C-alpha positions as CSV (number, residue, x, y, z in Angstrom):
1,M,99.3,81.3,106.5
2,W,99.6,77.9,108.1
3,E,100.1,75.3,105.4
4,I,97.7,72.5,106.0
5,Q,98.1,69.4,103.8
6,N,96.8,66.5,105.8
7,T,93.5,64.8,104.9
8,P,91.2,64.2,107.9
9,A,89.9,60.8,108.9
10,Y,86.5,59.9,107.3
11,A,84.6,60.2,110.6
12,A,86.1,63.6,111.3
13,R,85.4,64.8,107.8
14,E,81.7,63.8,107.9
15,A,81.3,65.4,111.3
16,I,82.8,68.7,110.0
17,L,80.6,68.8,106.9
18,A,77.5,67.8,108.8
19,H,78.2,70.6,111.4
20,L,78.6,73.2,108.7
21,I,75.3,72.3,107.1
22,H,73.2,71.6,110.2
23,N,74.2,75.0,111.8
24,R,73.6,76.8,108.5
25,I,77.2,78.0,108.4
26,A,77.9,77.0,104.8
27,Q,76.8,74.7,102.0
28,V,79.5,72.5,100.7
29,P,79.7,72.4,96.8
30,E,81.1,69.7,94.6
31,G,84.8,69.7,94.0
32,H,85.7,71.0,97.4
33,R,88.9,69.9,99.2
34,L,89.1,69.6,103.0
35,F,92.4,69.5,104.9
36,A,92.9,69.3,108.7
37,E,95.6,68.7,111.3
38,T,95.6,68.7,115.1
39,V,96.8,71.7,117.2
40,P,98.4,71.0,120.6
41,F,97.1,74.0,122.5
42,Y,93.4,73.2,122.1
43,A,92.1,69.9,123.3
44,D,90.5,67.6,120.6
45,T,90.6,70.4,118.1
46,L,91.4,70.3,114.3
47,L,92.7,73.3,112.3
48,C,90.9,73.0,109.0
49,C,91.1,74.5,105.6
50,L,88.2,74.1,103.2
51,V,89.1,75.0,99.6
52,V,86.2,75.7,97.2
53,P,86.9,75.8,93.5
54,G,86.1,78.9,91.4
55,G,82.7,79.2,89.9
56,T,80.9,77.8,93.0
57,R,79.3,79.3,96.1
58,I,79.6,78.2,99.7
59,L,77.7,80.9,101.6
60,I,73.9,81.0,101.2
61,G,72.9,84.0,99.0
62,E,76.5,84.9,98.1
63,K,77.7,85.3,94.5
64,K,79.8,82.6,93.0
65,A,83.5,83.0,93.6
66,Q,85.7,83.6,90.5
67,D,88.8,82.1,92.0
68,D,89.6,79.2,94.3
69,T,88.9,80.3,97.9
70,A,90.2,78.9,101.2
71,F,88.2,79.0,104.4
72,Y,90.1,78.4,107.6
73,F,88.4,77.4,110.9
74,L,88.9,75.4,114.1
75,F,86.7,72.5,114.9
76,R,86.4,70.6,118.2
77,T,85.7,67.0,117.5
78,T,84.5,65.9,121.0
79,P,81.1,64.2,120.6
80,G,78.3,66.2,122.1
81,Q,80.6,69.3,122.5
82,Q,81.5,70.1,118.9
83,Q,82.5,73.7,118.4
84,F,83.2,75.7,115.2
85,V,85.2,78.9,115.1
86,P,86.2,80.6,111.8
87,I,89.7,82.2,111.8
88,A,92.0,84.2,109.4
89,E,89.8,87.2,109.9
90,G,91.4,89.0,112.9
91,P,92.5,88.8,116.5
92,G,88.9,88.9,117.6
93,N,88.3,85.4,116.1
94,I,91.4,84.1,118.0
95,W,90.0,85.5,121.2
96,L,86.7,83.7,120.5
97,A,88.6,80.4,119.9
98,N,90.5,80.8,123.1
99,R,87.2,81.3,125.0
100,H,85.3,78.4,123.5
101,L,88.1,75.9,123.0
102,E,90.0,76.6,126.3
103,L,93.5,77.6,125.3
104,K,96.2,75.7,127.2
105,I,99.8,77.0,126.9
106,G,101.5,75.5,130.0
107,N,105.1,75.2,128.6
108,D,107.4,76.9,126.1
109,D,106.7,74.4,123.3
110,L,103.0,75.1,123.5
111,R,103.5,78.8,123.7
112,A,105.8,78.7,120.6
113,A,103.2,76.7,118.7
114,Y,100.5,79.1,119.7
115,A,102.5,82.1,118.7
116,R,103.1,80.5,115.3
117,F,99.4,80.0,114.9
118,Y,98.5,83.5,116.1
119,F,100.9,85.2,113.6
120,A,99.6,83.0,110.8
121,F,95.9,83.7,111.3
122,A,95.3,86.7,113.4
123,R,96.0,89.4,110.8
124,T,97.9,91.5,113.2
125,G,100.8,93.9,112.8
126,R,101.2,97.2,110.9
127,P,99.4,97.0,108.5
128,P,97.3,94.0,109.6
129,T,98.6,90.9,107.7
130,F,99.5,87.3,108.0
131,R,103.1,86.5,109.1
132,H,105.3,83.4,109.3
133,L,107.1,82.2,112.4
134,P,109.2,79.2,111.3
135,A,109.6,76.1,113.5
136,S,113.1,75.3,112.3
137,S,115.9,76.8,110.2
138,D,114.6,75.1,107.1
139,G,111.1,76.4,107.7
140,L,111.5,79.7,105.9
141,R,109.6,80.3,102.7
142,F,111.4,80.9,99.4
143,K,110.4,81.6,95.9
144,D,110.7,78.9,93.3
145,G,114.2,78.8,91.8
146,C,115.8,80.4,94.8
147,P,119.6,79.7,94.6
148,P,121.1,77.6,97.4
149,E,123.4,80.4,98.5
150,T,120.4,82.6,99.5
151,R,118.9,79.7,101.4
152,W,122.1,79.2,103.4
153,K,122.4,82.9,104.2
154,A,118.7,83.2,105.3
155,E,119.0,80.0,107.4
156,G,122.3,81.2,108.9
157,A,120.7,84.5,110.0
158,L,118.7,82.5,112.5
159,W,121.7,81.0,114.3
160,R,121.2,82.7,117.6
161,F,117.6,81.3,117.9
162,L,118.6,77.7,117.2
163,D,118.5,74.9,119.8
164,T,122.0,74.1,120.9
165,A,121.4,70.3,120.6
166,T,120.1,70.0,117.1
167,R,121.2,73.4,115.5
168,T,118.1,73.2,113.3
169,K,115.1,73.6,115.6
170,L,114.2,77.1,116.8
171,R,114.2,77.5,120.5
172,I,112.0,80.3,121.9
173,D,112.6,81.0,125.6
174,F,109.6,82.7,127.4
175,Q,109.8,84.8,130.6
176,R,106.9,85.4,132.9
177,R,106.3,89.1,133.4
178,G,103.8,91.4,135.1
179,L,103.0,92.5,138.7
180,F,99.3,92.3,138.5
181,P,97.0,89.5,137.2
182,T,95.7,91.6,134.3
183,R,99.3,92.3,133.2
184,F,100.6,88.8,133.4
185,R,102.3,87.9,130.1
186,F,104.9,85.6,128.5
187,H,107.7,87.6,126.9
188,A,110.1,86.3,124.2
189,H,112.1,87.1,121.1
190,A,111.7,85.2,117.8
191,P,112.5,85.5,114.1
192,V,109.4,86.2,112.0
193,Q,109.2,86.4,108.2
194,Y,107.5,89.4,106.8
195,G,107.4,88.5,103.1
196,T,110.9,89.2,101.8
197,E,112.2,90.3,105.3
198,I,113.1,88.4,108.5
199,H,112.8,90.4,111.7
200,D,113.8,89.7,115.2
201,I,110.6,90.6,117.1
202,D,110.0,91.3,120.7
203,F,106.5,89.9,121.6
204,N,104.2,89.1,124.5
205,I,101.5,86.5,124.9
206,W,99.0,87.9,127.4
207,Q,97.6,85.5,129.9
208,S,94.2,87.2,130.3
209,D,92.9,86.4,126.8
210,G,95.8,85.0,124.8
211,H,96.3,88.0,122.5
212,V,99.8,88.7,121.2
213,T,101.5,92.1,120.9
214,D,104.8,92.5,119.2
215,T,107.4,95.1,118.1
216,K,110.0,94.8,115.4
217,Y,113.4,94.8,117.2
218,E,115.9,94.3,114.4
219,L,116.0,93.4,110.7
220,I,118.2,90.4,110.5
221,Y,117.9,89.4,106.8
222,T,116.2,90.5,103.6
223,S,116.2,89.1,100.1
224,P,113.9,89.3,97.1
225,D,114.2,85.5,96.9
226,L,112.1,85.1,100.1
227,A,108.5,84.4,99.4
228,E,105.5,86.5,100.2
229,E,102.5,84.9,101.9
230,P,100.5,82.5,99.7
231,K,98.3,84.5,97.3
232,I,95.2,82.2,97.5
233,K,92.0,84.1,98.3
234,V,91.0,83.8,101.9
235,G,87.2,83.6,102.5
236,H,85.1,84.5,105.6
237,L,82.6,82.1,107.2
238,P,79.8,83.4,109.5
239,L,79.8,82.6,113.1
240,P,77.5,79.7,114.2
241,G,74.2,80.4,115.9
242,Y,75.4,79.2,119.3
243,I,77.8,82.2,119.6
244,T,76.1,84.8,121.8
245,R,75.3,88.3,120.6
246,R,77.8,89.8,123.1
247,E,80.6,87.6,121.8
248,R,79.8,88.5,118.2
249,W,80.0,92.2,118.9
250,Y,83.2,91.9,120.9
251,T,84.8,89.8,118.2
252,R,83.9,92.5,115.6
253,F,85.3,95.2,118.0
254,K,88.7,93.5,118.4
255,N,89.0,92.9,114.6
256,F,88.1,96.5,114.0
257,K,90.5,97.7,116.7
258,A,93.4,96.2,114.8
259,A,92.9,98.6,111.9
260,L,91.5,101.5,113.9
261,G,94.8,101.9,115.8
262,Q,96.6,102.6,112.5
263,L,94.1,105.2,111.4
264,L,94.3,107.0,114.8
265,Y,98.1,106.9,114.7
266,M,98.3,108.4,111.3
267,A,95.7,111.1,112.1
268,V,97.5,112.1,115.3
269,T,100.8,112.3,113.4
270,L,99.2,114.4,110.6
271,V,97.8,116.8,113.2
272,F,101.2,117.0,114.9
273,G,102.8,118.0,111.5
274,L,100.2,120.7,110.9
275,A,100.4,122.0,114.5
276,S,104.2,122.1,114.2
277,L,104.1,124.0,110.9
278,L,101.8,126.7,112.3
279,A,103.4,127.0,115.7
280,L,106.9,127.3,114.3
281,G,105.8,129.5,111.4
282,F,104.2,132.0,113.8
283,I,107.7,133.0,114.9
284,V,108.1,134.5,111.4
285,D,105.1,136.7,112.1
286,G,106.9,138.0,115.1
287,F,109.6,139.5,112.9
288,G,107.0,141.4,110.9
289,H,106.1,138.9,108.1
290,Q,102.4,138.1,108.3
291,L,102.1,134.5,107.2
292,V,100.5,132.4,109.9
293,R,98.5,134.9,111.8
294,P,95.9,135.4,109.0
295,I,95.3,131.7,109.0
296,L,94.8,131.7,112.8
297,E,92.5,134.7,112.6
298,T,90.5,133.1,109.8
299,V,89.9,130.0,111.9
300,A,89.5,131.6,115.4
301,G,88.9,135.3,114.8
302,A,89.9,137.5,117.7
303,G,90.7,134.4,119.8
304,W,93.7,133.4,117.7
305,P,96.1,133.4,120.7
306,W,94.2,130.5,122.3
307,L,94.3,128.6,119.0
308,L,98.1,129.1,118.9
309,F,98.3,128.1,122.5
310,A,96.4,124.9,121.8
311,L,98.6,124.1,118.8
312,S,101.8,124.7,120.8
313,T,100.6,122.7,123.7
314,Y,99.6,119.8,121.4
315,C,103.2,119.9,119.9
316,V,104.7,119.6,123.4
317,L,102.4,116.8,124.5
318,H,102.9,114.8,121.3
319,F,106.6,115.4,121.6
320,A,106.6,113.8,125.1
321,A,104.2,111.0,124.2
322,T,106.3,109.9,121.2
323,T,109.5,109.7,123.3
324,F,110.4,113.3,122.3
325,L,110.0,113.3,118.6
326,T,111.5,109.8,118.0
327,L,108.7,109.1,115.5
328,D,108.2,105.5,114.4
329,I,108.5,105.9,110.6
330,E,107.7,102.2,110.2
331,R,104.3,102.8,111.9
332,I,103.6,105.8,109.7
333,R,104.4,103.7,106.6
334,S,102.2,100.9,107.8
335,S,99.4,103.3,108.6
336,V,99.5,104.7,105.1
337,L,99.4,101.2,103.6
338,T,96.5,100.3,105.9
339,V,94.4,103.2,104.5
340,R,95.7,103.0,100.9
341,P,97.1,99.5,100.0
342,S,97.4,100.7,96.4
343,L,100.4,102.8,97.5
344,S,102.5,99.7,98.1
345,G,105.6,99.9,95.9
346,S,105.1,103.5,95.0
347,W,107.9,106.1,95.3
348,F,106.4,107.4,98.5
349,D,106.3,103.9,100.0
350,E,109.9,103.3,98.9
351,W,111.0,106.6,100.5
352,L,109.3,105.7,103.8
353,Y,110.8,102.3,103.7
354,R,114.4,103.6,103.3
355,A,113.8,106.2,106.0
356,A,112.5,103.4,108.4
357,R,115.6,101.3,107.7
358,R,117.9,104.3,108.5
359,Q,116.0,105.0,111.7
360,V,116.3,101.4,112.8
361,M,120.1,101.4,112.3
362,R,120.4,104.8,114.0
363,D,118.2,104.0,117.1
364,R,119.9,100.6,117.8
365,A,123.4,101.9,117.5
366,T,124.6,98.5,118.5
367,R,127.5,98.2,116.1
368,T,128.6,101.9,116.1
369,G,131.8,103.1,117.6
370,V,131.8,105.2,120.7
371,I,132.9,108.4,118.9
372,R,130.2,108.1,116.3
373,R,127.6,107.3,118.9
374,I,128.5,110.5,120.8
375,V,128.4,112.6,117.6
376,L,124.9,111.1,116.8
377,A,123.6,111.7,120.3
378,L,124.8,115.4,120.2
379,T,123.3,115.9,116.7
380,F,119.9,114.6,117.7
381,L,120.1,116.6,120.9
382,A,120.7,119.8,119.0
383,T,117.9,119.0,116.6
384,W,115.3,118.2,119.3
385,L,116.4,121.2,121.4
386,T,116.0,123.5,118.5
387,Y,112.5,122.3,118.0
388,L,111.7,122.7,121.7
389,V,113.1,126.3,121.7
390,L,110.9,127.3,118.8
391,V,107.8,125.6,120.0
392,F,108.1,127.1,123.5
393,T,108.7,130.5,121.9
394,S,105.3,130.2,120.2
395,L,103.8,129.0,123.4
396,Q,105.1,132.1,125.2
397,L,103.8,134.4,122.5
398,S,100.4,132.8,122.7
399,W,100.5,133.3,126.5
400,R,101.2,137.0,126.1
401,P,100.3,138.1,122.5
402,A,101.5,141.7,123.2
403,L,105.1,140.5,123.1
404,A,104.7,139.8,119.3
405,A,104.4,143.5,118.7
406,E,107.4,144.5,120.8
407,P,110.5,145.1,118.6
408,G,113.1,142.4,119.3
409,A,111.0,140.5,121.8
410,V,110.8,137.3,119.7
411,M,114.5,137.2,119.4
412,Q,115.0,137.8,123.1
413,I,112.6,134.9,123.9
414,I,114.5,132.6,121.6
415,T,117.8,133.6,123.1
416,I,116.6,133.0,126.7
417,F,115.3,129.5,125.8
418,A,118.5,128.7,123.9
419,Q,120.7,129.8,126.8
420,Q,118.7,127.7,129.2
421,A,118.9,124.6,126.9
422,A,122.6,125.0,126.4
423,Q,123.2,125.5,130.1
424,Y,121.4,122.3,131.1
425,I,122.5,119.9,128.5
426,P,125.0,118.3,130.9
427,M,122.1,117.2,133.0
428,V,122.7,119.9,135.7
429,F,119.7,119.8,138.1
430,Y,117.3,122.7,137.6
431,F,117.6,124.2,141.1
432,V,119.5,127.2,139.6
433,G,117.1,127.5,136.6
434,R,115.4,130.9,136.8
435,S,118.1,132.6,138.9
436,S,120.6,132.2,136.0
437,L,118.5,134.5,133.8
438,D,119.5,138.0,133.1
439,P,117.2,140.1,135.4
440,A,116.7,142.6,132.6
441,K,115.2,139.9,130.4
442,R,113.1,138.0,132.9
443,H,109.9,139.8,131.9
444,F,110.0,138.2,128.4
445,V,109.3,134.7,129.8
446,D,106.7,133.6,132.3
447,L,107.7,131.4,135.2
448,A,105.3,128.6,134.3
449,V,106.4,128.4,130.7
450,M,110.1,128.4,131.8
451,L,109.5,125.6,134.3
452,V,107.7,123.4,131.7
453,F,110.6,124.1,129.2
454,Q,113.2,123.2,131.7
455,G,111.4,119.9,132.5
456,A,111.1,119.0,128.8
457,V,114.8,119.7,128.3
458,G,115.8,117.6,131.3
459,L,113.6,114.6,130.2
460,L,114.9,115.0,126.7
461,V,118.5,114.7,127.8
462,I,117.8,111.7,130.0
463,R,115.9,110.0,127.2
464,R,118.6,110.5,124.7
465,I,121.3,109.1,127.0
466,H,119.1,106.1,127.8
467,R,118.3,105.4,124.1
468,F,122.0,105.5,123.0
469,W,123.7,103.7,125.9
470,T,121.3,101.0,127.1
471,S,120.5,99.7,123.6
472,T,124.0,98.2,123.4
473,S,123.7,96.3,126.7
474,R,120.3,95.0,125.6
475,A,121.7,93.8,122.3
476,H,124.5,92.0,124.1
477,R,122.1,90.3,126.4
478,L,120.2,88.9,123.4
479,R,123.3,87.5,121.8
480,R,124.9,85.7,124.7
């Protein structure tokens, strides 16, 4: 959260309280505290924090709060054009503020300040939460009693983001990107504190409505002495009556969308796991062990081949959509915590966290020797190719179910796909594809299935080479 400690001028204070009461937004109890400070990217606008003591109520008809509660909002002070927008609820509220308060980010300093504001109040990320983008090397948050050595290490981790003149202020360089007006955005890298971790993030400020999208690029420092976000309870204020119904619904939609994406990602991933389990397990049925077919027949009856075809196709499509089985474990972990926050700190959460850290170090491969990188690339290629061979075997069996009853047919199909995969690993073009097959075995695999398999293998090889060899050059460009 953005720490607001300044007391507003008397005139501004009275105008804010009068606006809250007159527009039936909130009633202000005794003992409240009001803080405010200006923000440079909205004209004549104050960023305000209204703290209400426990045992009082602020919203009409609401029960008394047991603990101190902070309400964050933006207030335009222009006489006759006063505007109130509550924040700290989601990206939809930031969109509403940009629309009513006329966002202006004409230079890098304003964009950096706006990004800091957005991360602090938009509740974005995976799972949606508040994050801290420091303005300088000493702007990180630490727990009380943190040793000086930890502070020095954490501040030193930010060295490549520091301004060359002062060596204390963070400099964020933005690049204009996009070919079409709807895709115009300002792209940059910046260090963001996620509780006890500091990540180098890759983020974009979209010119169309000011929303921010980001991706964790690299973990640059972690320590238990770094502080989590302030634990003060954050309250929610209603929108004023002059906000139109359309704007209200769109604001709710954008706030809901931030969490919906996590639910959909987790659901799609769970379906992928189940589909893979059934599709790969059906191969065992082809060797005479009835394990998966009874399940398919229970669900689809006599139409079980079509169900198997649908599961195998889903596996192939999901494999392609997630850059060929490079699953984002961090997103899976965040999705789980979005649905069940109580799992935070559990053994399952810890296992996912360690797996995500290993995946980050593996995927970046920026500090790994050439020999090790080659070994890693070949290992992953073998793993993904094995998966493709098995999935396409099930796809072929669902295409022609009679093959499952022929003795040795399943093994012949696996052998054909494996030979094709091994033959084309060196990125040989597929103009010789089907002609290289043994004519006596051609009837086991249909041409359409073989062409799709060859395309998947080719794209897989290209993707693997791209991931392991361009990541290094990208990292060097960031560190120049």
